[in-house]
N, C-alpha and C positions, 0 to 999 in steps of 0.2 A: 715712584720712579724714584732711583736712586740713578743720578746719567757722576762721574766725574770727569776731568778733563784733569788734563796731563800737565802742566807746564814747568821743563825748566825741573826735573827732579819732583818736581812740588805734586801732589793732586790735592786737589781743592774741588768736594762733594757737596753736595746740599747739606746746610747743616754746619758746615765749618765755621771758625769764627778768621775774620784778615783782617789785617789791618790796612789803609788807606790813606797816604796820608794828608794829614795835615786835620781827620775830618775824626780817626780814630779806630775803633772797632765795629766792625762791624754779619752779622749772618752770613752764608749762600743762600741765600733765601731760593735761589733756583737757580735753571740753566738754560738761557733759552735759545732756538735759529730767529733772527730777523734777516729777512730778507730787505736790503739796502740799495737803490741800483741796480736792482737784479742780476745782485750777490750774497747769496750767504753769507753773517758773519754769525760764530757767536761772543752770548754774549754771557754777562754774571752778572748775577744783578743781586747787586748788595745793602741792604737795609742799612743803616749808620746805627747802632742802641744805643744812644744816648737821644738824639736826634730825632730816629725815625727814618731819612731823611733814603730816598732809592737811587743808587746808582748805577746804573746800564759801565760795566766799565765790556771791552773787548777781551775773549781771552787769551788775543794779539799779542794783546795793547800789557800786559799784564806787571814786563817787567816796567817799562821804560813808564806805565803812571807809578807804578812803585810799592803797589798792591805785595804783602808778606804777610808770612805765618805771624799766630801772636809769641812774641819773646817768652826763647826756650828760659828753663833753672837757670844755667848758666849765663843767658845774659842778666837773667833780675844782680845779676847776684855786680853784672858789670854796672850797670846803670845804676844798684847800692853804690857801691863804687866811686865815682861817677860822682854822685852824689855827695855820700862824707869823702871829699876830696880841696883845701879848702887850700888849695895854691896856685888860684886863677887870682890875673889883677886886670883891675878897670884900664885898662884905656882912655883920657879926658875929650873922649868922643860926646857926639852932638849926641840927645835921644834919636835921633830922626835917625840917622846912622847903625846907631841901637840896636833899631827898630827893623831896617832893613835887615842888616843881618840876621838879625832874629829872626824874624820874621821867613826866611830863605831856608837857615838850618829845622819850625821848626815842617818845613815846604818839602824837606827831606825824608820827612818818617818813617830818617834811622829814632828809636828810641831814646840813642844813646846821644844824640844829638841835641834833642828835648827835655834830659832828663840836663843837656851841661844849663841850656835855656835857662830854665828854670832853677837851678842851684844859681846863679852866676845875676839871675834879677830876686830873688831870698835875697841874696848876699848885700845884694845895688840896693836895694830898702832900708838892708838896714843900716850902711852907709847914708842914706839920702833919698826926698820923696821921688816915688817914682813916676812918672807923665801920667797920660792917660793912655798913652798904643802902650807902653810897657805895661798897662797894668791888666790892660786887656791881655795882652799874652803871655804873662806870668800865668792868668789863669784861665786860658788856654794849656799853654803847658803841664797843670795842674789838674785841669780835666782831658788830657790825652793819657801823662802818667798815670795818675792813679785810677781811669779806667781798667788797663793794656793792665794794669802792676793786678788789679782787680784779680779778674780773671788768672789773668798765669799761673797765680798763689792758687789762686780758689777759694777766693778768703774776699769778707763784706769790701764793698767801696772809702766805711768812714772807717776801719783800718787800717787801712791804707794812706788813709784824709793823718790818720794821726801817725802816725807814724813817721811820714814822712814830716809835720809840725815836732815831733822827739829829734831827727836829726836836724834839725835846725835847729833849737834854742839849748840857750848857754846852763 
């Protein structure tokens, strides 16, 4: 049975890929109606591709949680442009303040914000040792970008990883 839920112009169907902020790309496994406290609610059941985690998202809340489509071809070019931009400055702020700032950007789910975090941490890593937390965020940003770009471009993840490395090798 193919159920589709329309939300703000976008229809997610069972089998569609969608991006859940800070978790990455997932597949809509089903659309279910559940009764909670006597009220019926419709949920997307999203399975995250990276770790098989299942998330139930109330369909009426997809905008507040940031569920979105995988990036478009046009947005892919913008992401690569952000990654190649070297006109960025690093303020002399403590690593824990940078950590909070980067985590907030990742939590937005915006591929452009995630690209900025990845770029900034790679460039910072070229200058000095990253803290443990910054290394974790760098890995998270890399994984989120690689998975989404791989799906959006229909290319193997390893190919995307290699291209990202080429962008930052001088």
